Structure formats: structure tokens, C-alpha cells
MOPAC internal coordinates of N, CA, C and O (Angstrom, degrees):
PM7 1SCF
backbone

  N    0.0000 0     0.00 0     0.00 0    0    0    0
  C    1.4463 1     0.00 0     0.00 0    1    0    0
  C    1.5360 1   107.51 1     0.00 0    2    1    0
  O    1.2310 1   120.77 1   -47.49 1    3    2    1
  N    1.3045 1   116.12 1   132.51 1    3    2    1
  C    1.4570 1   119.89 1  -177.71 1    5    3    2
  C    1.5289 1   111.71 1   -93.47 1    6    5    3
  O    1.2310 1   121.06 1    -8.52 1    7    6    5
  N    1.3251 1   115.57 1   171.48 1    7    6    5
  C    1.4688 1   121.30 1  -175.18 1    9    7    6
  C    1.5265 1   111.66 1   -66.47 1   10    9    7
  O    1.2310 1   120.02 1   145.78 1   11   10    9
  N    1.3358 1   117.57 1   -34.22 1   11   10    9
  C    1.4647 1   119.94 1   179.87 1   13   11   10
  C    1.5263 1   111.41 1   -64.69 1   14   13   11
  O    1.2310 1   120.75 1   139.92 1   15   14   13
  N    1.3264 1   116.17 1   -40.08 1   15   14   13
  C    1.4658 1   120.06 1   178.34 1   17   15   14
  C    1.5233 1   110.73 1   -66.44 1   18   17   15
  O    1.2310 1   120.33 1   135.41 1   19   18   17
  N    1.3212 1   116.97 1   -44.59 1   19   18   17
  C    1.4662 1   120.37 1   177.97 1   21   19   18
  C    1.5302 1   111.54 1   -63.50 1   22   21   19
  O    1.2310 1   120.64 1   139.99 1   23   22   21
  N    1.3213 1   116.38 1   -40.01 1   23   22   21
  C    1.4601 1   120.07 1   178.50 1   25   23   22
  C    1.5201 1   110.78 1   -63.48 1   26   25   23
  O    1.2310 1   120.29 1   136.84 1   27   26   25
  N    1.3131 1   117.05 1   -43.16 1   27   26   25
  C    1.4646 1   120.69 1   177.84 1   29   27   26
  C    1.5265 1   111.05 1   -63.85 1   30   29   27
  O    1.2310 1   120.80 1   138.48 1   31   30   29
  N    1.3341 1   116.07 1   -41.52 1   31   30   29
  C    1.4626 1   119.92 1   178.59 1   33   31   30
  C    1.5286 1   111.47 1   -60.35 1   34   33   31
  O    1.2310 1   120.72 1   130.04 1   35   34   33
  N    1.3357 1   116.23 1   -49.96 1   35   34   33
  C    1.4618 1   119.11 1  -178.80 1   37   35   34
  C    1.5197 1   112.35 1   -71.05 1   38   37   35
  O    1.2310 1   120.04 1   153.36 1   39   38   37
  N    1.3293 1   117.52 1   -26.64 1   39   38   37
  C    1.4601 1   119.62 1   174.52 1   41   39   38
  C    1.5275 1   110.33 1   -63.45 1   42   41   39
  O    1.2310 1   120.60 1   133.01 1   43   42   41
  N    1.3387 1   116.47 1   -46.99 1   43   42   41
  C    1.4595 1   119.44 1  -179.92 1   45   43   42
  C    1.5223 1   111.69 1   -69.74 1   46   45   43
  O    1.2310 1   119.90 1   145.28 1   47   46   45
  N    1.3225 1   117.80 1   -34.72 1   47   46   45
  C    1.4679 1   120.27 1   174.14 1   49   47   46
  C    1.5246 1   110.44 1   -61.18 1   50   49   47
  O    1.2310 1   120.61 1   137.18 1   51   50   49
  N    1.3210 1   116.45 1   -42.82 1   51   50   49
  C    1.4584 1   120.89 1   179.89 1   53   51   50
  C    1.5191 1   111.08 1   -65.78 1   54   53   51
  O    1.2310 1   119.94 1   137.52 1   55   54   53
  N    1.3205 1   117.73 1   -42.48 1   55   54   53
  C    1.4671 1   121.10 1   179.66 1   57   55   54
  C    1.5234 1   110.67 1   -64.01 1   58   57   55
  O    1.2310 1   120.43 1   132.04 1   59   58   57
  N    1.3142 1   116.79 1   -47.96 1   59   58   57
  C    1.4719 1   120.37 1  -177.72 1   61   59   58
  C    1.5215 1   111.10 1   -66.31 1   62   61   59
  O    1.2310 1   120.18 1   132.53 1   63   62   61
  N    1.3340 1   117.25 1   -47.47 1   63   62   61
  C    1.4591 1   120.24 1   179.62 1   65   63   62
  C    1.5244 1   111.60 1   -66.27 1   66   65   63
  O    1.2310 1   120.19 1   144.29 1   67   66   65
  N    1.3245 1   117.25 1   -35.71 1   67   66   65
  C    1.4605 1   120.46 1   176.39 1   69   67   66
  C    1.5115 1   111.34 1   -64.57 1   70   69   67
  O    1.2310 1   120.05 1   138.82 1   71   70   69
  N    1.3356 1   117.52 1   -41.18 1   71   70   69
  C    1.4606 1   120.93 1   176.95 1   73   71   70
  C    1.5218 1   111.17 1   -62.60 1   74   73   71
  O    1.2310 1   120.61 1   135.83 1   75   74   73
  N    1.3248 1   116.43 1   -44.17 1   75   74   73
  C    1.4724 1   120.17 1   178.33 1   77   75   74
  C    1.5199 1   110.47 1   -61.13 1   78   77   75
  O    1.2310 1   120.14 1   136.49 1   79   78   77
  N    1.3286 1   117.34 1   -43.51 1   79   78   77
  C    1.4592 1   121.24 1  -179.73 1   81   79   78
  C    1.5337 1   111.76 1   -64.42 1   82   81   79
  O    1.2310 1   120.01 1   134.84 1   83   82   81
  N    1.3267 1   117.58 1   -45.16 1   83   82   81
  C    1.4680 1   121.12 1   179.64 1   85   83   82
  C    1.5272 1   110.58 1   -65.95 1   86   85   83
  O    1.2310 1   119.99 1   137.03 1   87   86   85
  N    1.3263 1   117.62 1   -42.97 1   87   86   85
  C    1.4608 1   121.28 1   178.94 1   89   87   86
  C    1.5255 1   111.19 1   -62.09 1   90   89   87
  O    1.2310 1   120.37 1   134.47 1   91   90   89
  N    1.3127 1   116.89 1   -45.53 1   91   90   89
  C    1.4556 1   121.88 1  -178.88 1   93   91   90
  C    1.5305 1   110.51 1   -65.42 1   94   93   91
  O    1.2310 1   120.47 1   137.32 1   95   94   93
  N    1.3352 1   116.71 1   -42.68 1   95   94   93
  C    1.4639 1   120.63 1   178.57 1   97   95   94
  C    1.5265 1   110.70 1   -63.66 1   98   97   95
  O    1.2310 1   120.37 1   135.08 1   99   98   97
  N    1.3272 1   116.91 1   -44.92 1   99   98   97
  C    1.4672 1   120.61 1   178.82 1  101   99   98
  C    1.5240 1   110.75 1   -62.17 1  102  101   99
  O    1.2310 1   120.55 1   140.27 1  103  102  101
  N    1.3081 1   116.56 1   -39.73 1  103  102  101
  C    1.4607 1   120.10 1   179.06 1  105  103  102
  C    1.5276 1   110.47 1   -64.50 1  106  105  103
  O    1.2310 1   120.16 1   139.74 1  107  106  105
  N    1.3340 1   117.30 1   -40.26 1  107  106  105
  C    1.4646 1   121.06 1   178.75 1  109  107  106
  C    1.5255 1   111.86 1   -68.62 1  110  109  107
  O    1.2310 1   119.98 1   149.30 1  111  110  109
  N    1.3200 1   117.65 1   -30.70 1  111  110  109
  C    1.4657 1   120.98 1  -179.17 1  113  111  110
  C    1.5262 1   111.39 1   -80.86 1  114  113  111
  O    1.2310 1   120.47 1   134.05 1  115  114  113
  N    1.3316 1   116.71 1   -45.95 1  115  114  113
  C    1.4598 1   120.43 1  -171.51 1  117  115  114
  C    1.5284 1   115.02 1   -93.71 1  118  117  115
  O    1.2310 1   119.23 1   163.42 1  119  118  117
  N    1.3153 1   119.07 1   -16.58 1  119  118  117
  C    1.4568 1   120.91 1  -179.24 1  121  119  118
  C    1.5244 1   112.02 1  -140.39 1  122  121  119
  O    1.2310 1   119.43 1  -128.10 1  123  122  121
  N    1.3312 1   118.69 1    51.90 1  123  122  121
  C    1.4668 1   118.54 1  -177.61 1  125  123  122
  C    1.5316 1   112.86 1   -68.32 1  126  125  123
  O    1.2310 1   120.17 1   145.99 1  127  126  125
  N    1.3330 1   117.28 1   -34.01 1  127  126  125
  C    1.4642 1   119.38 1  -179.57 1  129  127  126
  C    1.5228 1   111.34 1   -67.99 1  130  129  127
  O    1.2310 1   120.68 1   138.74 1  131  130  129
  N    1.3190 1   116.30 1   -41.26 1  131  130  129
  C    1.4550 1   119.69 1   178.29 1  133  131  130
  C    1.5263 1   110.71 1   -64.40 1  134  133  131
  O    1.2310 1   120.68 1   139.46 1  135  134  133
  N    1.3151 1   116.31 1   -40.54 1  135  134  133
  C    1.4596 1   121.56 1   178.33 1  137  135  134
  C    1.5252 1   110.80 1   -62.84 1  138  137  135
  O    1.2310 1   120.47 1   136.12 1  139  138  137
  N    1.3357 1   116.71 1   -43.88 1  139  138  137
  C    1.4612 1   120.18 1   179.36 1  141  139  138
  C    1.5240 1   111.30 1   -66.60 1  142  141  139
  O    1.2310 1   119.91 1   136.62 1  143  142  141
  N    1.3241 1   117.78 1   -43.38 1  143  142  141
  C    1.4723 1   120.47 1   179.67 1  145  143  142
  C    1.5227 1   111.07 1   -61.89 1  146  145  143
  O    1.2310 1   120.77 1   139.46 1  147  146  145
  N    1.3087 1   116.14 1   -40.54 1  147  146  145
  C    1.4615 1   120.68 1   179.78 1  149  147  146
  C    1.5250 1   111.10 1   -62.35 1  150  149  147
  O    1.2310 1   120.62 1   133.78 1  151  150  149
  N    1.3328 1   116.43 1   -46.22 1  151  150  149
  C    1.4529 1   119.68 1  -177.00 1  153  151  150
  C    1.5249 1   113.15 1   -79.67 1  154  153  151
  O    1.2310 1   119.82 1   152.05 1  155  154  153
  N    1.3090 1   117.94 1   -27.95 1  155  154  153
  C    1.4641 1   119.40 1   179.68 1  157  155  154
  C    1.5241 1   111.93 1   -70.60 1  158  157  155
  O    1.2310 1   119.95 1   162.44 1  159  158  157
  N    1.3222 1   117.71 1   -17.56 1  159  158  157
  C    1.4664 1   120.03 1   174.26 1  161  159  158
  C    1.5257 1   110.66 1   -73.06 1  162  161  159
  O    1.2310 1   119.94 1   150.83 1  163  162  161
  N    1.3169 1   117.71 1   -29.17 1  163  162  161
  C    1.4551 1   121.55 1   179.77 1  165  163  162
  C    1.5147 1   112.33 1   -87.52 1  166  165  163
  O    1.2310 1   120.69 1   140.57 1  167  166  165
  N    1.3391 1   116.29 1   -39.43 1  167  166  165
  C    1.4581 1   121.54 1  -174.97 1  169  167  166
  C    1.5143 1   109.49 1  -125.21 1  170  169  167
  O    1.2310 1   120.36 1   -39.41 1  171  170  169
  N    1.3262 1   116.92 1   140.59 1  171  170  169
  C    1.4601 1   119.68 1   173.57 1  173  171  170
  C    1.5292 1   107.57 1   -84.63 1  174  173  171
  O    1.2310 1   121.12 1   -78.95 1  175  174  173
  N    1.3261 1   115.46 1   101.05 1  175  174  173
  C    1.4504 1   121.59 1  -173.43 1  177  175  174
  C    1.5287 1   108.33 1  -141.59 1  178  177  175
  O    1.2310 1   121.11 1   -37.87 1  179  178  177
  N    1.3195 1   115.48 1   142.13 1  179  178  177
  C    1.4628 1   118.92 1   178.50 1  181  179  178
  C    1.5291 1   109.55 1   -78.44 1  182  181  179
  O    1.2310 1   121.31 1   -17.55 1  183  182  181
  N    1.3255 1   115.09 1   162.45 1  183  182  181
  C    1.4672 1   119.87 1  -179.00 1  185  183  182
  C    1.5305 1   111.49 1   -63.88 1  186  185  183
  O    1.2310 1   120.26 1   140.33 1  187  186  185
  N    1.3276 1   117.11 1   -39.67 1  187  186  185
  C    1.4620 1   120.71 1  -179.75 1  189  187  186
  C    1.5336 1   111.27 1   -64.85 1  190  189  187
  O    1.2310 1   120.77 1   137.01 1  191  190  189
  N    1.3212 1   116.14 1   -42.99 1  191  190  189
  C    1.4642 1   120.18 1   178.32 1  193  191  190
  C    1.5161 1   110.75 1   -65.96 1  194  193  191
  O    1.2310 1   120.88 1   139.41 1  195  194  193
  N    1.3207 1   115.92 1   -40.59 1  195  194  193
  C    1.4607 1   120.15 1   177.91 1  197  195  194
  C    1.5262 1   111.02 1   -60.45 1  198  197  195
  O    1.2310 1   120.42 1   132.76 1  199  198  197
  N    1.3306 1   116.80 1   -47.24 1  199  198  197
  C    1.4606 1   120.05 1   178.78 1  201  199  198
  C    1.5194 1   111.67 1   -60.50 1  202  201  199
  O    1.2310 1   120.38 1   138.34 1  203  202  201
  N    1.3148 1   116.88 1   -41.66 1  203  202  201
  C    1.4624 1   120.95 1   178.91 1  205  203  202
  C    1.5220 1   111.16 1   -62.48 1  206  205  203
  O    1.2310 1   120.33 1   134.34 1  207  206  205
  N    1.3122 1   116.98 1   -45.66 1  207  206  205
  C    1.4623 1   121.21 1  -178.71 1  209  207  206
  C    1.5285 1   110.75 1   -65.62 1  210  209  207
  O    1.2310 1   120.35 1   133.17 1  211  210  209
  N    1.3231 1   116.94 1   -46.83 1  211  210  209
  C    1.4664 1   120.41 1  -176.61 1  213  211  210
  C    1.5209 1   111.00 1   -64.48 1  214  213  211
  O    1.2310 1   119.77 1   132.65 1  215  214  213
  N    1.3151 1   118.04 1   -47.35 1  215  214  213
  C    1.4562 1   119.98 1  -177.28 1  217  215  214
  C    1.5323 1   112.23 1   -73.93 1  218  217  215
  O    1.2310 1   119.99 1   151.44 1  219  218  217
  N    1.3220 1   117.62 1   -28.56 1  219  218  217
  C    1.4640 1   119.69 1   173.96 1  221  219  218
  C    1.5232 1   110.45 1   -67.94 1  222  221  219
  O    1.2310 1   120.68 1   136.34 1  223  222  221
  N    1.3141 1   116.31 1   -43.66 1  223  222  221
  C    1.4593 1   119.52 1   179.04 1  225  223  222
  C    1.5283 1   111.02 1   -67.72 1  226  225  223
  O    1.2310 1   120.16 1   145.34 1  227  226  225
  N    1.3288 1   117.31 1   -34.66 1  227  226  225
  C    1.4595 1   120.93 1   176.33 1  229  227  226
  C    1.5297 1   110.66 1   -63.93 1  230  229  227
  O    1.2310 1   120.14 1   137.44 1  231  230  229
  N    1.3094 1   117.33 1   -42.56 1  231  230  229
  C    1.4550 1   120.92 1   176.33 1  233  231  230
  C    1.5153 1   112.05 1   -65.44 1  234  233  231
  O    1.2310 1   120.25 1   139.64 1  235  234  233
  N    1.3342 1   117.12 1   -40.36 1  235  234  233
  C    1.4570 1   121.18 1   177.28 1  237  235  234
  C    1.5283 1   111.13 1   -63.19 1  238  237  235
  O    1.2310 1   120.51 1   137.87 1  239  238  237
  N    1.3290 1   116.62 1   -42.13 1  239  238  237
  C    1.4585 1   120.73 1   178.65 1  241  239  238
  C    1.5302 1   110.84 1   -63.53 1  242  241  239
  O    1.2310 1   120.45 1   141.80 1  243  242  241
  N    1.3284 1   116.75 1   -38.20 1  243  242  241
  C    1.4563 1   120.14 1   178.89 1  245  243  242
  C    1.5264 1   110.88 1   -64.39 1  246  245  243
  O    1.2310 1   120.02 1   137.78 1  247  246  245
  N    1.3183 1   117.57 1   -42.22 1  247  246  245
  C    1.4643 1   120.84 1   178.52 1  249  247  246
  C    1.5279 1   110.34 1   -64.05 1  250  249  247
  O    1.2310 1   120.11 1   135.36 1  251  250  249
  N    1.3141 1   117.39 1   -44.64 1  251  250  249
  C    1.4608 1   121.64 1   179.29 1  253  251  250
  C    1.5285 1   110.26 1   -64.63 1  254  253  251
  O    1.2310 1   120.21 1   138.88 1  255  254  253
  N    1.3300 1   117.21 1   -41.12 1  255  254  253
  C    1.4639 1   121.86 1   178.66 1  257  255  254
  C    1.5239 1   111.36 1   -60.09 1  258  257  255
  O    1.2310 1   120.49 1   132.91 1  259  258  257
  N    1.3162 1   116.66 1   -47.09 1  259  258  257
  C    1.4642 1   120.30 1  -179.54 1  261  259  258
  C    1.5257 1   110.89 1   -67.55 1  262  261  259
  O    1.2310 1   120.24 1   136.90 1  263  262  261
  N    1.3261 1   117.14 1   -43.10 1  263  262  261
  C    1.4618 1   120.46 1  -174.75 1  265  263  262
  C    1.5269 1   113.22 1   -72.11 1  266  265  263
  O    1.2310 1   119.83 1   140.25 1  267  266  265
  N    1.3310 1   117.94 1   -39.75 1  267  266  265
  C    1.4565 1   120.14 1  -171.07 1  269  267  266
  C    1.5199 1   114.98 1  -109.98 1  270  269  267
  O    1.2310 1   119.61 1   177.86 1  271  270  269
  N    1.3191 1   118.35 1    -2.14 1  271  270  269
  C    1.4519 1   119.96 1  -179.55 1  273  271  270
  C    1.5242 1   111.51 1  -126.85 1  274  273  271
  O    1.2310 1   120.50 1   123.16 1  275  274  273
  N    1.3150 1   116.66 1   -56.84 1  275  274  273
  C    1.4632 1   120.93 1  -175.91 1  277  275  274
  C    1.5253 1   112.38 1   -71.99 1  278  277  275
  O    1.2310 1   119.82 1   134.25 1  279  278  277
  N    1.3225 1   117.95 1   -45.75 1  279  278  277
  C    1.4643 1   121.23 1  -177.88 1  281  279  278
  C    1.5314 1   112.45 1   -63.26 1  282  281  279
  O    1.2310 1   118.66 1   133.33 1  283  282  281
  N    1.3399 1   120.15 1   -46.67 1  283  282  281
  C    1.4680 1   118.15 1   176.66 1  285  283  282
  C    1.5310 1   112.86 1   -62.27 1  286  285  283
  O    1.2310 1   120.32 1   142.94 1  287  286  285
  N    1.3391 1   116.99 1   -37.06 1  287  286  285
  C    1.4575 1   119.93 1   178.39 1  289  287  286
  C    1.5230 1   110.85 1   -62.79 1  290  289  287
  O    1.2310 1   120.09 1   134.12 1  291  290  289
  N    1.3159 1   117.44 1   -45.88 1  291  290  289
  C    1.4534 1   120.30 1   179.16 1  293  291  290
  C    1.5310 1   111.67 1   -65.63 1  294  293  291
  O    1.2310 1   120.24 1   141.97 1  295  294  293
  N    1.3263 1   117.15 1   -38.03 1  295  294  293
  C    1.4657 1   120.05 1   177.26 1  297  295  294
  C    1.5159 1   111.47 1   -63.89 1  298  297  295
  O    1.2310 1   120.35 1   139.15 1  299  298  297
  N    1.3273 1   116.93 1   -40.85 1  299  298  297
  C    1.4567 1   119.78 1   178.18 1  301  299  298
  C    1.5202 1   111.78 1   -68.28 1  302  301  299
  O    1.2310 1   120.17 1   145.71 1  303  302  301
  N    1.3117 1   117.27 1   -34.29 1  303  302  301
  C    1.4714 1   119.67 1   175.45 1  305  303  302
  C    1.5299 1   110.92 1   -64.36 1  306  305  303
  O    1.2310 1   120.64 1   140.78 1  307  306  305
  N    1.3212 1   116.39 1   -39.22 1  307  306  305
  C    1.4632 1   120.73 1  -178.75 1  309  307  306
  C    1.5349 1   111.00 1   -67.57 1  310  309  307
  O    1.2310 1   120.34 1   134.48 1  311  310  309
  N    1.3359 1   116.96 1   -45.52 1  311  310  309
  C    1.4637 1   118.32 1  -176.67 1  313  311  310
  C    1.5208 1   112.20 1   -82.20 1  314  313  311
  O    1.2310 1   120.10 1   161.27 1  315  314  313
  N    1.3410 1   117.41 1   -18.73 1  315  314  313
  C    1.4643 1   120.37 1  -177.67 1  317  315  314
  C    1.4797 1   110.76 1   -82.09 1  318  317  315
  O    1.2310 1   120.10 1   180.00 1  319  318  317

């Protein structure tokens, strides 16, 4: 596999994961009540616990996104 193929792969991974992250963040900012109502029908969870879980997972996703998608893409751009 050559560098151009890897760069293209990580570029699309970064675009897709970035879109998911922005969409999820926007949904948490602009519709938190709808998100909580939707999930509270499935799970018996308090609002405080829900907020903790959602924002912790959002932070975890951001770390994973930067470490495994954005950083390799930028490294391949630099060496390519």
C-alpha cells in the first residue's frame, strides 16, 4: 500500500469521524432535552447521570478521533 492510498484513507476517516463528532456535539448542545427523553424511555437513568455519560463519551470520542484519525492523516500529509 502506498502513501497516497493511506493518505486518502485517513482523509476520509477524518472527514467522516469529524462529521459524526460535529453532529453529535451539535445535537447535545441544541437538543439535550430531546436526547434525554429519547434515551430515558430505554433506560431508567437520572438527568445528571445521563449528562455525565454523554459528555464523558463525547470527550472519549474526541480523544480517539484525534489520536487515530486526525494525527495519522496529518503525519501522512507531512511525509507525503
